[in-house]
C-alpha positions in Angstrom: 0.0 0.0 0.0 2.9 2.3 0.6 4.0 2.2 -3.0 0.4 3.0 -4.1 0.2 5.9 -1.8 3.6 7.2 -3.0 2.3 7.0 -6.6 -1.0 8.8 -5.6 1.0 11.7 -4.2 2.3 12.4 -7.7 -1.2 12.8 -9.1 -3.3 14.3 -6.3 -2.8 17.5 -4.4 -3.5 17.4 -0.6 -5.6 20.0 1.1 -3.7 22.6 3.0 -2.8 21.1 6.4 -3.7 17.6 5.4 -1.8 14.5 4.4 -3.0 12.1 1.8 -4.1 8.7 3.2 -5.5 5.4 1.9 -8.2 3.4 3.5 -9.3 0.0 2.2 -12.7 0.2 0.6 -13.1 -3.3 -0.6 -11.8 -6.2 -2.6 -14.1 -8.1 -5.0 -14.4 -11.3 -6.8 -11.2 -10.4 -8.8 -7.7 -9.6 -7.6 -8.4 -5.9 -7.5 -8.2 -3.9 -4.3 -9.8 -0.6 -3.8 -8.8 2.3 -1.5 -10.3 5.7 -0.8 -7.7 8.5 -1.0 -8.5 11.1 1.6 -6.9 14.4 2.4 -7.8 15.8 -1.0 -11.0 17.3 -2.3 -12.9 15.6 -3.6 -11.8 12.2 -2.3 -10.6 9.7 -5.0 -10.4 6.0 -5.3 -7.0 4.3 -5.8 -6.9 0.8 -7.2 -4.3 -1.8 -7.2 -5.1 -4.3 -10.0 -2.2 -6.7 -10.7 -1.5 -6.3 -14.4 -0.8 -10.0 -15.0 -4.3 -10.8 -13.8 -6.5 -7.8 -14.6 -7.6 -6.0 -17.8 -6.4 -2.5 -16.7 -5.8 -1.0 -20.2 -9.2 -2.3 -21.3 -10.8 -0.7 -18.2 -9.5 2.7 -19.1 -10.5 2.4 -22.8 -14.0 1.2 -21.9 -14.5 4.0 -19.4 -13.8 6.4 -22.2 -16.4 4.7 -24.5 -19.0 4.8 -21.8 -18.4 8.3 -20.7 -18.5 9.4 -24.3 -22.0 7.9 -24.5 -23.2 9.8 -21.4 -22.9 6.8 -19.0 -21.4 7.7 -15.6 -18.4 5.5 -15.5 -15.7 6.7 -13.2 -13.3 9.1 -14.7 -9.7 7.7 -14.9 -7.5 10.4 -13.6 -4.2 8.5 -13.7 -3.0 5.1 -14.8 0.3 3.3 -14.2 0.3 0.1 -16.3 3.4 -1.6 -15.0 2.4 -1.8 -11.4 -1.4 -1.8 -12.1 -2.2 1.4 -10.3 -5.3 3.5 -11.2 -6.7 6.7 -9.7 -10.4 7.1 -10.3 -13.3 9.4 -9.6 -15.0 8.5 -6.3 -18.6 7.4 -7.0 -19.3 6.9 -3.3 -20.5 3.9 -1.3 -24.1 3.6 -2.2 -24.5 0.3 -4.1 -27.8 -0.1 -5.8 -28.3 -3.4 -4.0 -28.5 -1.7 -0.6 -31.4 0.4 -1.7 -33.5 -2.2 -3.4 -36.7 -3.3 -1.8 -40.3 -3.9 -3.0 -41.1 -0.2 -2.6 -38.0 1.1 -4.5 -37.4 -1.5 -7.2 -39.6 -0.1 -9.9 -37.9 3.3 -9.7 -34.4 2.0 -9.3 -34.7 -0.7 -12.0 -36.1 2.1 -14.2 -32.9 4.0 -13.7 -30.8 0.9 -14.3 -32.6 0.1 -17.6 -32.3 3.7 -18.7 -28.6 3.5 -17.9 -28.4 0.2 -19.8 -29.8 1.9 -22.9 -26.9 4.3 -22.7 -24.4 1.5 -22.5 -26.0 -0.3 -25.4 -25.9 2.9 -27.5 -22.2 3.3 -26.8 -19.7 2.6 -29.6 -17.7 -0.7 -29.5 -14.5 0.7 -30.9 -12.3 3.8 -30.7 -9.4 4.6 -33.1 -7.4 1.5 -33.7 -9.0 -0.6 -30.9 -12.3 -2.4 -30.5 -14.0 -4.6 -28.0 -13.6 -8.4 -28.6 -16.6 -10.4 -29.7 -18.7 -12.5 -27.4 -17.7 -15.4 -29.6 -18.9 -19.0 -29.7 -15.5 -20.0 -28.2 -15.9 -17.6 -25.3 -19.5 -18.6 -24.6 -18.5 -22.3 -24.4 -15.3 -21.5 -22.4 -17.5 -19.8 -19.8 -20.1 -22.7 -19.7 -17.2 -25.1 -19.4 -16.6 -23.9 -15.8 -19.9 -25.7 -14.9 -18.7 -29.3 -15.4 -15.2 -28.5 -14.3 -15.6 -26.5 -11.1 -19.2 -27.0 -10.1 -19.9 -30.6 -11.0 -16.5 -32.3 -10.6 -14.6 -30.2 -8.1 -17.4 -28.9 -5.8 -20.0 -31.7 -6.0 -17.7 -34.6 -6.9 -19.9 -35.5 -10.0 -18.0 -37.1 -12.9 -20.4 -37.0 -15.8 -20.9 -40.1 -17.8 -20.5 -40.1 -21.6 -24.3 -39.8 -22.0 -24.4 -37.0 -19.4 -21.6 -35.1 -21.1 -23.4 -35.4 -24.4 -26.5 -33.9 -22.9 -24.5 -31.0 -21.4 -22.8 -30.4 -24.7 -26.2 -30.3 -26.6 -27.5 -27.8 -24.1 -24.4 -25.7 -24.6 -25.0 -25.8 -28.3 -28.5 -24.5 -27.9 -27.5 -21.7 -25.6 -24.5 -20.6 -27.7 -26.6 -20.6 -30.9 -29.3 -18.4 -29.2 -26.8 -16.0 -28.0 -25.1 -15.6 -31.3 -28.4 -15.0 -33.1 -29.1 -11.8 -31.2 -28.4 -8.2 -32.2 -24.9 -7.2 -30.9 -24.2 -4.3 -28.6 -21.7 -3.3 -26.0 -22.1 -5.8 -23.2 -20.9 -4.8 -19.7 -20.9 -8.6 -18.8 -21.5 -8.2 -15.1 -24.4 -5.6 -15.0 -26.1 -6.2 -11.6 -27.0 -4.4 -8.4 -23.5 -4.7 -6.9 -21.9 -3.0 -9.8 -24.2 0.0 -10.0 -23.7 3.0 -7.6 -26.6 5.3 -6.6 -25.3 8.8 -6.9 -26.3 12.0 -5.1 -28.0 13.4 -8.2 -30.3 10.3 -8.4 -28.5 8.8 -11.3 -26.4 5.6 -11.5 -22.7 5.1 -11.7 -21.4 2.0 -13.5 -18.3 0.1 -12.3 -16.5 -3.2 -13.0 -16.8 -3.1 -16.8 -13.3 -4.2 -17.8 -14.5 -7.5 -19.3 -16.9 -5.8 -21.7 -17.4 -7.4 -25.1 -19.5 -7.0 -28.2 -22.4 -9.4 -27.8 -26.0 -10.3 -27.2 -28.5 -7.6 -26.5 -30.2 -9.5 -23.7 -27.0 -10.4 -21.7 -26.8 -7.3 -19.4 -30.6 -7.1 -19.1 -30.9 -10.7 -17.7 -27.9 -10.0 -15.5 -29.8 -7.2 -13.9 -33.3 -8.7 -13.8 -32.2 -12.2 -12.7 -29.5 -10.9 -10.4 -27.6 -13.6 -8.6 -27.9 -11.7 -5.4 -31.6 -10.7 -5.3 -34.7 -12.1 -6.9 -38.1 -10.8 -8.0 -41.4 -12.4 -9.0 -41.0 -14.1 -12.4 -44.1 -12.3 -13.9 -42.6 -9.0 -12.9 -39.2 -9.9 -14.4 -40.9 -10.8 -17.7 -42.9 -7.6 -17.7 -39.7 -5.6 -17.2 -37.9 -7.5 -20.0 -40.8 -7.0 -22.4 -40.9 -3.3 -21.7 -37.2 -3.0 -22.2 -37.3 -4.7 -25.6 -39.7 -2.0 -26.7 -37.5 0.8 -25.3 -34.4 -0.7 -27.0 -36.1 -0.9 -30.3 -37.5 2.7 -30.0 -34.0 3.9 -29.1 -32.4 2.2 -32.2 -30.4 -0.3 -30.1 -32.0 -3.3 -31.8 -34.6 -3.9 -34.5 -38.1 -4.6 -33.3 -38.7 -8.4 -32.8 -41.7 -10.3 -31.6 -42.0 -10.4 -27.8 -41.9 -14.2 -27.8 -38.6 -14.1 -29.6 -37.1 -11.6 -27.3 -38.2 -13.4 -24.2 -36.8 -16.7 -25.5 -33.4 -14.9 -26.1 -33.7 -13.4 -22.6 -34.4 -16.8 -21.0 -31.7 -18.8 -22.8 -29.1 -16.0 -22.3 -29.8 -16.1 -18.6 -29.4 -19.9 -18.6 -26.0 -19.5 -20.2 -25.0 -16.9 -17.6 -26.3 -18.9 -14.6 -24.6 -22.1 -15.8 -21.4 -20.1 -16.0 -21.9 -18.5 -12.6 -22.3 -21.9 -10.9 -18.8 -22.7 -12.1 -17.5 -19.2 -11.2 -18.9 -19.2 -7.6 -17.5 -22.7 -7.0 -14.1 -21.6 -8.3 -14.1 -18.5 -6.1 -14.4 -20.8 -3.1 -12.2 -23.7 -4.2 -9.4 -21.8 -5.9 -9.6 -18.3 -4.3 -10.7 -19.1 -0.8 -13.8 -16.8 -1.0 -16.7 -18.8 0.7 -19.2 -15.9 0.6 -20.4 -16.8 -2.9 -21.5 -20.2 -1.8 -24.6 -18.7 -0.1 -25.7 -17.4 -3.5 -25.5 -20.8 -5.2 -29.1 -21.8 -4.3 -30.6 -18.8 -6.1 -28.5 -19.5 -9.2 -29.6 -23.1 -9.1 -33.2 -22.1 -8.9 -32.9 -19.8 -11.9 -31.2 -22.6 -13.8 -33.9 -25.1 -13.1 -36.8 -22.7 -13.6 -35.6 -21.5 -17.1 -34.3 -24.9 -18.3 -37.7 -26.5 -17.4 -39.6 -23.8 -19.3 -38.1 -24.5 -22.8 -38.4 -27.8 -24.7 -34.9 -27.7 -26.0 -33.4 -27.5 -22.4 -36.1 -29.6 -20.6 -33.9 -32.8 -20.6 -31.1 -30.8 -19.0 -33.5 -29.7 -16.3 -34.7 -33.3 -15.6 -31.1 -34.5 -15.4 -30.1 -31.6 -13.2 -32.9 -32.2 -10.8 -32.3 -35.9 -10.6 -28.5 -36.0 -10.6 -27.2 -32.6 -9.4 -29.7 -31.5 -6.7 -29.2 -34.5 -4.4 -25.4 -33.9 -4.4 -25.9 -30.2 -3.8 -28.3 -30.9 -0.9 -25.5 -32.7 0.9 -23.7 -29.3 1.4 -24.3 -26.9 4.2 -24.5 -23.9 1.7 -27.6 -25.5 0.0 -29.5 -25.0 3.3 -29.4 -21.3 2.6 -32.0 -21.7 -0.1 
């Protein structure tokens, strides 16, 4: 932390009679560490993001794309690529998640969907650089975390050849649906813990360094079927339908039948939640972060609800319920459901 503070002193001027100081704000699911820099006005956020593990240059470039589109991403005030130091605008401490309840969700999700329209209107390239595609290979790589980390390493399930073929067919369906959608800038982790409620009643957006060009429903389902909070299914579908109309009116995507959009929305969410099961297992087993285990039951519920609702994934749901749930139920974290 001393080297980070020394670097900050070259880019921030202390108030008269004050010394600059760093206070840990948080870590997250990555290797990044966040500190509030006090003793200056306004306060700033200093980040140590190891350059061998984090996409720091991409973060700075994507911040520029978002800010240029009117989205309140934090301004990057300084960046040191070799050590992985960044100095950012301070968006405060008010995560959207902390303010969400039945009385506030309509207004706050309205803000979040309005912000998402801004993200999806943003360009996906600047000068000689552009966001990578959410390719078939990347979609499958993500879903591959499920059999590796969730089934085998967390639950001790070694799929048979027949089970592996079923999983592979399901992945084929989900990848094909994702690739058929209109392409936009995808934040790739757009949910209530990555949105900041600002003093002017707008939202700030963080944690966007993994953004890609990809399916129009990805960020929407990340928000509406958030892995950390759930809402009644009928309400979720109403929000999704309304957003499809807004996105078409804004020129983000062509108008499509509601049935088509909702199918895209569901199958995109299933792809994401299959991936997240693997990610949350890996965060515990590899990175020693047990807190994400308590969120697995909700992700399992999303997975089963959506897979059961579509003929092309119904066999996966039947298998999951018969083969995976009994093993999950043996774990203490499943009791948090």
